[in-house]
N, CA, C and O atoms as CSV, one atom per row, in Angstrom:
chain,resi,resn,atom,element,x,y,z
A,1,UNK,N,N,-5.078,-98.784,205.975
A,1,UNK,CA,C,-6.190,-98.804,206.886
A,1,UNK,C,C,-7.485,-98.744,206.092
A,1,UNK,O,O,-7.600,-98.033,205.094
A,2,UNK,N,N,-8.437,-99.501,206.562
A,2,UNK,CA,C,-9.690,-99.629,205.831
A,2,UNK,C,C,-10.716,-98.605,206.321
A,2,UNK,O,O,-10.870,-98.408,207.527
A,3,UNK,N,N,-11.405,-97.965,205.406
A,3,UNK,CA,C,-12.429,-96.977,205.735
A,3,UNK,C,C,-13.778,-97.691,205.787
A,3,UNK,O,O,-14.113,-98.430,204.861
A,4,UNK,N,N,-14.577,-97.484,206.872
A,4,UNK,CA,C,-15.881,-98.159,206.962
A,4,UNK,C,C,-16.797,-97.722,205.827
A,4,UNK,O,O,-16.803,-96.560,205.421
A,5,UNK,N,N,-17.559,-98.668,205.334
A,5,UNK,CA,C,-18.470,-98.362,204.228
A,5,UNK,C,C,-19.710,-97.649,204.765
A,5,UNK,O,O,-19.968,-97.623,205.969
A,6,UNK,N,N,-20.462,-97.077,203.837
A,6,UNK,CA,C,-21.680,-96.348,204.198
A,6,UNK,C,C,-22.722,-97.249,204.828
A,6,UNK,O,O,-23.446,-96.833,205.733
A,7,UNK,N,N,-22.804,-98.508,204.343
A,7,UNK,CA,C,-23.779,-99.450,204.900
A,7,UNK,C,C,-23.457,-99.777,206.356
A,7,UNK,O,O,-24.351,-99.878,207.197
A,8,UNK,N,N,-22.174,-99.939,206.635
A,8,UNK,CA,C,-21.758,-100.259,208.002
A,8,UNK,C,C,-22.070,-99.098,208.943
A,8,UNK,O,O,-22.525,-99.301,210.069
A,9,UNK,N,N,-21.822,-97.891,208.471
A,9,UNK,CA,C,-22.101,-96.710,209.292
A,9,UNK,C,C,-23.597,-96.592,209.550
A,9,UNK,O,O,-24.013,-96.283,210.666
A,10,UNK,N,N,-24.401,-96.834,208.529
A,10,UNK,CA,C,-25.861,-96.780,208.695
A,10,UNK,C,C,-26.336,-97.847,209.676
A,10,UNK,O,O,-27.198,-97.584,210.513
A,11,UNK,N,N,-25.776,-99.047,209.573
A,11,UNK,CA,C,-26.153,-100.132,210.484
A,11,UNK,C,C,-25.782,-99.777,211.916
A,11,UNK,O,O,-26.540,-100.047,212.848
A,12,UNK,N,N,-24.603,-99.168,212.087
A,12,UNK,CA,C,-24.185,-98.755,213.426
A,12,UNK,C,C,-25.080,-97.646,213.980
A,12,UNK,O,O,-25.409,-97.642,215.166
A,13,UNK,N,N,-25.470,-96.710,213.122
A,13,UNK,CA,C,-26.372,-95.642,213.554
A,13,UNK,C,C,-27.710,-96.218,214.009
A,13,UNK,O,O,-28.261,-95.799,215.026
A,14,UNK,N,N,-28.226,-97.182,213.248
A,14,UNK,CA,C,-29.498,-97.815,213.619
A,14,UNK,C,C,-29.371,-98.555,214.948
A,14,UNK,O,O,-30.274,-98.502,215.783
A,15,UNK,N,N,-28.255,-99.239,215.138
A,15,UNK,CA,C,-28.037,-99.991,216.376
A,15,UNK,C,C,-27.937,-99.043,217.573
A,15,UNK,O,O,-28.498,-99.314,218.635
A,16,UNK,N,N,-27.217,-97.929,217.394
A,16,UNK,CA,C,-27.099,-96.942,218.470
A,16,UNK,C,C,-28.470,-96.355,218.796
A,16,UNK,O,O,-28.803,-96.163,219.965
A,17,UNK,N,N,-29.257,-96.073,217.775
A,17,UNK,CA,C,-30.610,-95.542,217.986
A,17,UNK,C,C,-31.478,-96.554,218.736
A,17,UNK,O,O,-32.232,-96.189,219.637
A,18,UNK,N,N,-31.364,-97.818,218.359
A,18,UNK,CA,C,-32.131,-98.880,219.023
A,18,UNK,C,C,-31.723,-99.004,220.494
A,18,UNK,O,O,-32.578,-99.137,221.369
A,19,UNK,N,N,-30.424,-98.961,220.759
A,19,UNK,CA,C,-29.940,-99.024,222.143
A,19,UNK,C,C,-30.411,-97.818,222.951
A,19,UNK,O,O,-30.761,-97.943,224.125
A,20,UNK,N,N,-30.414,-96.665,222.320
A,20,UNK,CA,C,-30.874,-95.456,222.988
A,20,UNK,C,C,-32.347,-95.566,223.371
A,20,UNK,O,O,-32.737,-95.190,224.477
A,21,UNK,N,N,-33.157,-96.080,222.461
A,21,UNK,CA,C,-34.583,-96.263,222.754
A,21,UNK,C,C,-34.791,-97.287,223.866
A,21,UNK,O,O,-35.650,-97.104,224.728
A,22,UNK,N,N,-34.012,-98.357,223.848
A,22,UNK,CA,C,-34.132,-99.374,224.895
A,22,UNK,C,C,-33.763,-98.808,226.265
A,22,UNK,O,O,-34.414,-99.119,227.263
A,23,UNK,N,N,-32.720,-97.981,226.316
A,23,UNK,CA,C,-32.340,-97.356,227.580
A,23,UNK,C,C,-33.433,-96.413,228.073
A,23,UNK,O,O,-33.698,-96.337,229.272
A,24,UNK,N,N,-34.062,-95.700,227.153
A,24,UNK,CA,C,-35.168,-94.820,227.528
A,24,UNK,C,C,-36.328,-95.626,228.090
A,24,UNK,O,O,-36.923,-95.241,229.096
A,25,UNK,N,N,-36.654,-96.745,227.446
A,25,UNK,CA,C,-37.755,-97.589,227.913
A,25,UNK,C,C,-37.466,-98.173,229.289
A,25,UNK,O,O,-38.379,-98.321,230.102
A,26,UNK,N,N,-36.222,-98.501,229.556
A,26,UNK,CA,C,-35.850,-99.085,230.847
A,26,UNK,C,C,-35.827,-98.029,231.948
A,26,UNK,O,O,-35.811,-98.367,233.131
A,27,UNK,N,N,-35.826,-96.768,231.570
A,27,UNK,CA,C,-35.734,-95.659,232.519
A,27,UNK,C,C,-34.514,-95.825,233.422
A,27,UNK,O,O,-34.588,-95.635,234.636
A,28,UNK,N,N,-33.416,-96.176,232.812
A,28,UNK,CA,C,-32.180,-96.418,233.546
A,28,UNK,C,C,-31.689,-95.155,234.247
A,28,UNK,O,O,-31.195,-95.221,235.373
A,29,UNK,N,N,-31.820,-94.024,233.599
A,29,UNK,CA,C,-31.347,-92.769,234.200
A,29,UNK,C,C,-32.143,-92.445,235.462
A,29,UNK,O,O,-31.569,-92.006,236.460
A,30,UNK,N,N,-33.462,-92.658,235.426
A,30,UNK,CA,C,-34.289,-92.400,236.600
A,30,UNK,C,C,-33.930,-93.347,237.735
A,30,UNK,O,O,-33.923,-92.951,238.901
A,31,UNK,N,N,-33.632,-94.599,237.397
A,31,UNK,CA,C,-33.264,-95.586,238.411
A,31,UNK,C,C,-31.940,-95.213,239.079
A,31,UNK,O,O,-31.813,-95.297,240.301
A,32,UNK,N,N,-30.969,-94.806,238.288
A,32,UNK,CA,C,-29.672,-94.403,238.844
A,32,UNK,C,C,-29.845,-93.161,239.711
A,32,UNK,O,O,-29.229,-93.056,240.772
A,33,UNK,N,N,-30.675,-92.223,239.270
A,33,UNK,CA,C,-30.942,-91.020,240.060
A,33,UNK,C,C,-31.591,-91.383,241.396
A,33,UNK,O,O,-31.268,-90.794,242.427
A,34,UNK,N,N,-32.504,-92.351,241.374
A,34,UNK,CA,C,-33.154,-92.802,242.605
A,34,UNK,C,C,-32.144,-93.446,243.552
A,34,UNK,O,O,-32.196,-93.222,244.762
A,35,UNK,N,N,-31.235,-94.236,243.011
A,35,UNK,CA,C,-30.218,-94.872,243.846
A,35,UNK,C,C,-29.257,-93.857,244.454
A,35,UNK,O,O,-28.699,-94.092,245.525
A,36,UNK,N,N,-29.066,-92.744,243.780
A,36,UNK,CA,C,-28.161,-91.711,244.284
A,36,UNK,C,C,-28.817,-90.810,245.323
A,36,UNK,O,O,-28.141,-89.975,245.923
A,37,UNK,N,N,-30.125,-90.962,245.548
A,37,UNK,CA,C,-30.844,-90.163,246.535
A,37,UNK,C,C,-31.450,-91.108,247.576
A,37,UNK,O,O,-32.605,-91.507,247.433
A,38,UNK,N,N,-30.700,-91.474,248.616
A,38,UNK,CA,C,-31.172,-92.478,249.579
A,38,UNK,C,C,-32.427,-92.062,250.343
A,38,UNK,O,O,-33.251,-92.913,250.677
A,39,UNK,N,N,-32.587,-90.762,250.625
A,39,UNK,CA,C,-33.788,-90.318,251.343
A,39,UNK,C,C,-35.041,-90.593,250.522
A,39,UNK,O,O,-36.044,-91.077,251.048
A,40,UNK,N,N,-34.980,-90.289,249.253
A,40,UNK,CA,C,-36.138,-90.524,248.379
A,40,UNK,C,C,-36.402,-92.018,248.232
A,40,UNK,O,O,-37.556,-92.446,248.211
A,41,UNK,N,N,-35.346,-92.805,248.130
A,41,UNK,CA,C,-35.486,-94.256,248.019
A,41,UNK,C,C,-36.153,-94.822,249.270
A,41,UNK,O,O,-37.055,-95.654,249.166
A,42,UNK,N,N,-35.719,-94.377,250.453
A,42,UNK,CA,C,-36.337,-94.831,251.701
A,42,UNK,C,C,-37.799,-94.410,251.777
A,42,UNK,O,O,-38.649,-95.192,252.201
A,43,UNK,N,N,-38.094,-93.186,251.371
A,43,UNK,CA,C,-39.473,-92.700,251.408
A,43,UNK,C,C,-40.371,-93.518,250.488
A,43,UNK,O,O,-41.470,-93.912,250.878
A,44,UNK,N,N,-39.910,-93.772,249.281
A,44,UNK,CA,C,-40.709,-94.548,248.327
A,44,UNK,C,C,-40.922,-95.967,248.838
A,44,UNK,O,O,-42.024,-96.505,248.727
A,45,UNK,N,N,-39.875,-96.581,249.399
A,45,UNK,CA,C,-40.022,-97.929,249.950
A,45,UNK,C,C,-40.953,-97.938,251.156
A,45,UNK,O,O,-41.713,-98.889,251.339
A,46,UNK,N,N,-40.908,-96.898,251.978
A,46,UNK,CA,C,-41.797,-96.807,253.131
A,46,UNK,C,C,-43.255,-96.719,252.690
A,46,UNK,O,O,-44.114,-97.421,253.223
A,47,UNK,N,N,-43.527,-95.861,251.721
A,47,UNK,CA,C,-44.896,-95.701,251.224
A,47,UNK,C,C,-45.387,-96.995,250.578
A,47,UNK,O,O,-46.535,-97.391,250.782
A,48,UNK,N,N,-44.534,-97.651,249.807
A,48,UNK,CA,C,-44.960,-98.909,249.181
A,48,UNK,C,C,-45.201,-99.986,250.235
A,48,UNK,O,O,-46.100,-100.811,250.070
A,49,UNK,N,N,-44.421,-99.996,251.311
A,49,UNK,CA,C,-44.651,-100.942,252.402
A,49,UNK,C,C,-45.971,-100.686,253.102
A,49,UNK,O,O,-46.693,-101.625,253.436
A,50,UNK,N,N,-46.292,-99.408,253.329
A,50,UNK,CA,C,-47.587,-99.073,253.930
A,50,UNK,C,C,-48.742,-99.531,253.049
A,50,UNK,O,O,-49.715,-100.105,253.538
A,51,UNK,N,N,-48.631,-99.276,251.759
A,51,UNK,CA,C,-49.695,-99.674,250.836
A,51,UNK,C,C,-49.840,-101.189,250.799
A,51,UNK,O,O,-50.957,-101.707,250.785
A,52,UNK,N,N,-48.732,-101.892,250.783
A,52,UNK,CA,C,-48.766,-103.355,250.759
A,52,UNK,C,C,-49.410,-103.893,252.037
A,52,UNK,O,O,-50.246,-104.794,251.981
A,53,UNK,N,N,-49.022,-103.341,253.185
A,53,UNK,CA,C,-49.591,-103.777,254.460
A,53,UNK,C,C,-51.077,-103.493,254.550
A,53,UNK,O,O,-51.844,-104.329,255.029
A,54,UNK,N,N,-51.487,-102.325,254.094
A,54,UNK,CA,C,-52.904,-101.986,254.098
A,54,UNK,C,C,-53.680,-102.917,253.180
A,54,UNK,O,O,-54.773,-103.363,253.531
A,55,UNK,N,N,-53.136,-103.212,252.023
A,55,UNK,CA,C,-53.802,-104.122,251.094
A,55,UNK,C,C,-53.951,-105.516,251.669
A,55,UNK,O,O,-54.989,-106.155,251.495
A,56,UNK,N,N,-52.916,-105.994,252.357
A,56,UNK,CA,C,-52.992,-107.320,252.976
A,56,UNK,C,C,-54.050,-107.321,254.069
A,56,UNK,O,O,-54.834,-108.265,254.170
A,57,UNK,N,N,-54.081,-106.272,254.890
A,57,UNK,CA,C,-55.052,-106.207,255.984
A,57,UNK,C,C,-56.483,-106.173,255.455
A,57,UNK,O,O,-57.345,-106.904,255.945
A,58,UNK,N,N,-56.735,-105.337,254.468
A,58,UNK,CA,C,-58.083,-105.238,253.906
A,58,UNK,C,C,-58.470,-106.542,253.218
A,58,UNK,O,O,-59.592,-107.021,253.381
A,59,UNK,N,N,-57.559,-107.111,252.458
A,59,UNK,CA,C,-57.854,-108.364,251.766
A,59,UNK,C,C,-58.128,-109.502,252.728
A,59,UNK,O,O,-59.056,-110.282,252.515
A,60,UNK,N,N,-57.331,-109.609,253.789
A,60,UNK,CA,C,-57.542,-110.673,254.766
A,60,UNK,C,C,-58.860,-110.477,255.504
A,60,UNK,O,O,-59.551,-111.449,255.807
A,61,UNK,N,N,-59.214,-109.228,255.796
A,61,UNK,CA,C,-60.482,-108.949,256.463
A,61,UNK,C,C,-61.655,-109.348,255.578
A,61,UNK,O,O,-62.596,-109.991,256.042
A,62,UNK,N,N,-61.600,-108.972,254.317
A,62,UNK,CA,C,-62.684,-109.339,253.401
A,62,UNK,C,C,-62.775,-110.848,253.216
A,62,UNK,O,O,-63.871,-111.408,253.184
A,63,UNK,N,N,-61.635,-111.501,253.096
A,63,UNK,CA,C,-61.631,-112.950,252.939
A,63,UNK,C,C,-62.178,-113.634,254.190
A,63,UNK,O,O,-62.950,-114.587,254.084
A,64,UNK,N,N,-61.790,-113.162,255.362
A,64,UNK,CA,C,-62.311,-113.723,256.609
A,64,UNK,C,C,-63.809,-113.523,256.737
A,64,UNK,O,O,-64.523,-114.428,257.170
A,65,UNK,N,N,-64.293,-112.339,256.363
A,65,UNK,CA,C,-65.731,-112.078,256.414
A,65,UNK,C,C,-66.478,-112.993,255.453
A,65,UNK,O,O,-67.560,-113.482,255.778
A,66,UNK,N,N,-65.919,-113.226,254.291
A,66,UNK,CA,C,-66.552,-114.118,253.321
A,66,UNK,C,C,-66.603,-115.546,253.848
A,66,UNK,O,O,-67.616,-116.228,253.691
A,67,UNK,N,N,-65.528,-116.000,254.468
A,67,UNK,CA,C,-65.504,-117.359,255.035
A,67,UNK,C,C,-66.542,-117.483,256.141
A,67,UNK,O,O,-67.262,-118.479,256.203
A,68,UNK,N,N,-66.627,-116.482,257.016
A,68,UNK,CA,C,-67.635,-116.524,258.079
A,68,UNK,C,C,-69.049,-116.523,257.512
A,68,UNK,O,O,-69.922,-117.230,258.016
A,69,UNK,N,N,-69.274,-115.745,256.483
A,69,UNK,CA,C,-70.596,-115.705,255.854
A,69,UNK,C,C,-70.962,-117.074,255.280
A,69,UNK,O,O,-72.083,-117.551,255.452
A,70,UNK,N,N,-70.007,-117.691,254.603
A,70,UNK,CA,C,-70.258,-119.022,254.029
A,70,UNK,C,C,-70.496,-120.041,255.135
A,70,UNK,O,O,-71.376,-120.894,255.014
A,71,UNK,N,N,-69.721,-119.962,256.210
A,71,UNK,CA,C,-69.921,-120.885,257.327
A,71,UNK,C,C,-71.294,-120.701,257.961
A,71,UNK,O,O,-71.936,-121.686,258.325
A,72,UNK,N,N,-71.753,-119.476,258.099
A,72,UNK,CA,C,-73.085,-119.239,258.651
A,72,UNK,C,C,-74.160,-119.810,257.735
A,72,UNK,O,O,-75.159,-120.346,258.213
A,73,UNK,N,N,-73.966,-119.703,256.435
A,73,UNK,CA,C,-74.938,-120.272,255.488
A,73,UNK,C,C,-74.939,-121.798,255.559
A,73,UNK,O,O,-75.984,-122.425,255.385
A,74,UNK,N,N,-73.778,-122.395,255.811
A,74,UNK,CA,C,-73.722,-123.852,255.949
A,74,UNK,C,C,-74.453,-124.316,257.203
A,74,UNK,O,O,-75.043,-125.397,257.207
A,75,UNK,N,N,-74.425,-123.519,258.260
A,75,UNK,CA,C,-75.155,-123.869,259.476
A,75,UNK,C,C,-76.650,-123.858,259.201
A,75,UNK,O,O,-77.381,-124.702,259.718
A,76,UNK,N,N,-77.107,-122.917,258.395
A,76,UNK,CA,C,-78.528,-122.828,258.061
A,76,UNK,C,C,-78.988,-124.080,257.313
A,76,UNK,O,O,-80.140,-124.493,257.444
A,77,UNK,N,N,-78.092,-124.682,256.532
A,77,UNK,CA,C,-78.453,-125.900,255.796
A,77,UNK,C,C,-78.676,-127.083,256.735
A,77,UNK,O,O,-79.287,-128.080,256.350
A,78,UNK,N,N,-78.179,-126.971,257.963
A,78,UNK,CA,C,-78.387,-127.977,259.000
A,78,UNK,C,C,-77.832,-129.340,258.611
A,78,UNK,O,O,-78.521,-130.353,258.730
A,79,UNK,N,N,-76.609,-129.365,258.153
A,79,UNK,CA,C,-75.935,-130.633,257.900
A,79,UNK,C,C,-75.577,-131.234,259.253
A,79,UNK,O,O,-75.052,-130.521,260.109
A,80,UNK,N,N,-75.837,-132.507,259.475
A,80,UNK,CA,C,-75.741,-133.077,260.817
A,80,UNK,C,C,-74.359,-132.976,261.467
A,80,UNK,O,O,-74.257,-132.401,262.551
A,81,UNK,N,N,-73.310,-133.497,260.873
A,81,UNK,CA,C,-72.003,-133.541,261.525
A,81,UNK,C,C,-71.269,-132.218,261.383
A,81,UNK,O,O,-70.685,-131.715,262.342
A,82,UNK,N,N,-71.301,-131.671,260.202
A,82,UNK,CA,C,-70.536,-130.467,259.918
A,82,UNK,C,C,-71.148,-129.251,260.597
A,82,UNK,O,O,-70.422,-128.362,261.041
A,83,UNK,N,N,-72.466,-129.200,260.684
A,83,UNK,CA,C,-73.114,-127.999,261.206
A,83,UNK,C,C,-72.790,-127.763,262.678
A,83,UNK,O,O,-72.655,-126.609,263.086
A,84,UNK,N,N,-72.659,-128.811,263.488
A,84,UNK,CA,C,-72.304,-128.624,264.899
A,84,UNK,C,C,-70.904,-128.020,265.034
A,84,UNK,O,O,-70.687,-127.106,265.830
A,85,UNK,N,N,-69.974,-128.532,264.259
A,85,UNK,CA,C,-68.609,-128.009,264.288
A,85,UNK,C,C,-68.575,-126.552,263.830
A,85,UNK,O,O,-67.921,-125.713,264.450
A,86,UNK,N,N,-69.275,-126.266,262.755
A,86,UNK,CA,C,-69.287,-124.909,262.210
A,86,UNK,C,C,-69.991,-123.964,263.170
A,86,UNK,O,O,-69.550,-122.829,263.352
A,87,UNK,N,N,-71.078,-124.415,263.789
A,87,UNK,CA,C,-71.797,-123.565,264.742
A,87,UNK,C,C,-70.895,-123.204,265.917
A,87,UNK,O,O,-70.880,-122.058,266.367
A,88,UNK,N,N,-70.149,-124.178,266.406
A,88,UNK,CA,C,-69.215,-123.918,267.503
A,88,UNK,C,C,-68.135,-122.928,267.067
A,88,UNK,O,O,-67.791,-122.005,267.805
A,89,UNK,N,N,-67.619,-123.127,265.885
A,89,UNK,CA,C,-66.578,-122.243,265.360
A,89,UNK,C,C,-67.091,-120.814,265.196
A,89,UNK,O,O,-66.416,-119.864,265.593
A,90,UNK,N,N,-68.277,-120.659,264.616
A,90,UNK,CA,C,-68.860,-119.327,264.423
A,90,UNK,C,C,-69.142,-118.680,265.772
A,90,UNK,O,O,-68.916,-117.483,265.946
A,91,UNK,N,N,-69.631,-119.457,266.720
A,91,UNK,CA,C,-69.918,-118.932,268.056
A,91,UNK,C,C,-68.635,-118.424,268.721
A,91,UNK,O,O,-68.634,-117.354,269.331
A,92,UNK,N,N,-67.554,-119.184,268.607
A,92,UNK,CA,C,-66.278,-118.762,269.184
A,92,UNK,C,C,-65.757,-117.481,268.533
A,92,UNK,O,O,-65.217,-116.607,269.210
A,93,UNK,N,N,-65.920,-117.381,267.235
A,93,UNK,CA,C,-65.470,-116.173,266.530
A,93,UNK,C,C,-66.293,-114.972,266.963
A,93,UNK,O,O,-65.748,-113.887,267.171
A,94,UNK,N,N,-67.604,-115.156,267.102
A,94,UNK,CA,C,-68.455,-114.043,267.530
A,94,UNK,C,C,-68.124,-113.612,268.955
A,94,UNK,O,O,-68.128,-112.419,269.260
A,95,UNK,N,N,-67.837,-114.580,269.830
A,95,UNK,CA,C,-67.421,-114.233,271.188
A,95,UNK,C,C,-66.106,-113.461,271.172
A,95,UNK,O,O,-65.928,-112.505,271.926
A,96,UNK,N,N,-65.194,-113.882,270.314
A,96,UNK,CA,C,-63.906,-113.194,270.198
A,96,UNK,C,C,-64.101,-111.758,269.714
A,96,UNK,O,O,-63.450,-110.836,270.205
A,97,UNK,N,N,-64.999,-111.579,268.751
A,97,UNK,CA,C,-65.250,-110.235,268.226
A,97,UNK,C,C,-65.907,-109.341,269.275
A,97,UNK,O,O,-65.687,-108.130,269.287
A,98,UNK,N,N,-66.710,-109.932,270.151
A,98,UNK,CA,C,-67.367,-109.158,271.203
A,98,UNK,C,C,-66.440,-108.918,272.388
A,98,UNK,O,O,-66.753,-108.117,273.269
A,99,UNK,N,N,-65.311,-109.602,272.415
A,99,UNK,CA,C,-64.335,-109.410,273.477
A,99,UNK,C,C,-64.622,-110.201,274.734
A,99,UNK,O,O,-64.117,-109.854,275.802
A,100,UNK,N,N,-65.416,-111.248,274.642
A,100,UNK,CA,C,-65.765,-112.046,275.816
A,100,UNK,C,C,-64.793,-113.188,276.059
A,100,UNK,O,O,-64.852,-113.837,277.103
A,101,UNK,N,N,-63.910,-113.440,275.119
A,101,UNK,CA,C,-62.961,-114.551,275.295
A,101,UNK,C,C,-61.569,-113.995,275.460
A,101,UNK,O,O,-60.615,-114.757,275.622
């Protein structure tokens, strides 16, 4: 039977150390612990869903406000064909916001 050489043992030690560091970086133990605790997993997913929904709502509101602002500025430029359409669109949006439609 052949006895492993010192170089082979050192190479194996380095490889094991490298694998250990990679597992630490991946946080595999924390992930497995999270999977074993369904209540905590549901809570974390619920909170992340709330944050995602809030972010979408705020982002869409800001984007809509920016579009309306740009449309109002285009009406001020008084472009003949486009301005009538935009004025009607802005008027309808303002009526909707006031609750008249």
